[in-house]
N, C-alpha and C positions, 0 to 999 in steps of 0.2 A: 468428439463434441457432445456436450450434454444437452438434453432437451431444455429449451428456454423456460418452459413452465416450471421445471425443477429449480432453476437458478434465480428466477426473479425474486423470490423472497430473500434469498441470500444476498443478492445485489442490493436490494432495498435496505438491508440492515446498515449499509454504509451511505447510500445516496439519500436516504431519509434523514441522515445525520449530517448532511452537508458535503459529502464527497461527490465530486464530479466524475461521471463515467466517461472513460475514453474508449471509443469504439473502433478507431482506426489508427494507422501508423502516423498520419499527419498530426492528429490531435495529441498523440503521445509526444512527438517531437516538439511541437509548439509548447507543451506544458513543461517538459523536462529540460529544455534548452534555455529557459528564461535566464537572462543575465543578471537579474536582481531578484532578491527575495528567496523564500524557502518554499519547497513543495514536498509534501508527504505523499508517497505512492504506496498503495496497498495492492498487491497482486492477490486477488480474491480467489477462492477455491471452494470446491464442494467438500473437501476432506473435513473430518471431524475436528482437527486442530484449528482450522479456520473458524469454525463455528464456536468452538468452546473457548478459544484463546485469542486468535489474531484479530478478528473483527471486534469483539468486545474490548480488547486491549487498546486497539487503535481509537475506538470511540471514547474510551476513558481518557486516553492520553491527550486528545485535542481539547479537553476541558481545562487543561493546564493554563496558567496565566500567560506563559510564553508558549506560543503555538505557531505552526507553519502558516504562511500567507495563503497557501493553496493546498487542498487535499483532493487527491485524484485516485481513481481505481481502474484497474482492468481486471477482467475475469478470465482466468486460465480455463481452457476447455470450452470457452464460449466466444470470446473476442480474440480469435487466433492471431490476426494481423497486429492488433494493438498489443497483445501480450508479447509477441515476438519482438516488436519494436522496443517495448519497455525493457525487455531482457538485454537488449543491446546496450542500454544505458547502465545496466547493472554489472557489466563485465569489469573485472575478471571473475565475478561470482558466477557459479553455474546456475542453470535454471532451477527455480525453487518455487513451489506453490504450497502454502501461501508464502509470501515474503512481504516485508515492509521496508521501505527505503526513504531516507531523507536527503533531499538535494538542497544545496545552498548556492545561489548564483550559477545554476546550471551544472554544478559538480556534486557527485555522490559523496556525502559526508558521514552517513550512518546506514548500516544495513543489518536487518534481521532476516536470516535465512530460515527455512523450515526447521532446521536442526536447532535453532535458537527459540523456536516457537513451541514445538512439540514437547509435551511434558511440563511446560511452564504455565503458570496460571495467567489469566488475563491481567491481574494486578501486577505480576512481575513484568509482563510485556509492557504494560502502561508505564510503569516506573522506569523501565529502560528507555522508552521513548521520551518520557518527560525529561530525563537527564540530557538526552540529545537535544531536545527543544531548548532547554535552559542554556545549553552551550552554543547552539547555532542559530536560534531564532531571536 
């Protein structure tokens, strides 16, 4: 677990941009099991690729004309229960931090694992997500 003082600014990068923080398993389940609409989930992380690529890419992507109905986030290494529950919805993908997933009508339709984020620019990640939004939102 990371000291909360360290992670608050990293979490605020998303929450200040309209993402809702999910802190427990129940809130994750309620958000991701929605039977209608789209939800973008960002599994936030302290790693450099989250700061350099994932968070900025997600923020740029939701400025697209077509965008998810809901944007939510959990913080790996901080919100343990919420992160573990979120990862259950991402199966069969292995645990990954950071990760970005799009759900439509309660079903996972698009996934970016850490390996899709590392070494990619925020613009590349945003463009990938925008394509998914244009298809599913």
